[in-house]
N, C-alpha and C positions, 0 to 999 in steps of 0.2 A: 664422840663416845668416850674418849680418853679423859675428858673433864667431868664425866659423870661419877659422883662419889660411889664408893664400893657398897655402902648400905643400900643405895638406890638400885644398883644392879642386882644385888642379892634379893631384895624385896621383889623386883620384877620377875626374877627367875622362880621365886616361890609361888607367885600369883599365876604366872603364865609359863609353866615348864616347857622347854623346848622352843619357845618363840624367840625370834631375833628382832631386836628393836632398832629403829632409826631414832636417835635421840635429838631433841631440841631443848634449848633453855627457854623457859617461859617465866619471866620475872625471876623470882627466887626458886622456882620449881623446875622439875625436869619432866619433859613429856616424851613418852615412848610411843612411836607409831609402829604397828605390827599387824601381822595376820595371826589369828588364833582360832583353831577349829573352823576353818573356812570363812571366818568373818574378818573384815577390816576393823581394827580397833585402835584405841589410844588409851593411855593411862597417864595420870599426872601424879608425881611423887614429890614430897618435900625432901630437903637435903638429908634428913635422917632416915629416909627410905619408907616413910609412911605414905601409902597410896591415898590421895585425897579425892580422886574420882577416876572412873573409867567410862569410856564411851564406846559403844558398838554401833556400827552403821546398820540401819534397817532399810527395808524398802519403804517408799513413800506410802504405799498401800497399808503398811503396818502401823502407821500413825493412828492414834485414836480418832474415832469419828468426829469428836468435838474439835480436834485440831484441824482436821480437813475442812470442817464447816467454817471455822474461824478464818482459815486461809481463803476459802472461797468468798466469804462475805467481805473480808478486808483487803484481800490481795488477788481478786479474781483475775484469772488469765496469767498470773505470774507463775513461772516455772519453779518448782521446788528442786533445787540442785542436789540436795543431800538431806537425808533424814537420819536421826540417831537417837539412841536411848542412852542417857547418862545416869550413872549410879554414883552418888556422893558417898563419902566415907561413912556417914551416919546411916546409910541404907536408903536414903531418899532418892527417888527416881524422877527424872524429868525428861521430857522429849524436846528435841531440837529439830527445827526445819530451817534449812538455809535457803534464802532467796535474795537475789540482788546484792550479794556481798554482806548480808546481815544474817544473824542467827536469831530466830524467834524461839523463845523458850516457853514451855508449857508444863504444868504440873501433871501428875499421873492421871488426873481426871480430864485432862485436855484443856484446862483453863489457862488462858494466856498469862504469863508472868512478866516477861520483858523482852526487849529487842536489844541485841548487842551487835555492834559493828565488828566485822572480821578484821 
């Protein structure tokens, strides 16, 4: 946390007042893991303090029906370890389903975008 630039810490406090972050460095960005309004969340900031995305954990049942249908058709019987909704800086929202050490990403309509290894 001592290596997190002041603009990043200030931006985090403005977006999530009262939250306490556990910081990690991710490439050239800084990721804050925290609880906010009873939700597990994370937020990614560049060194200037601009938030580039935020992620909120959701229940698997909260994933869109199209996502659940895709997972059933393509990964039947595989346990979904975690589900999340990600909001990019431009307001674009995507869904994430974590299975077998991979994140499967879907657009807001539940259409598959890509698979990313954790």
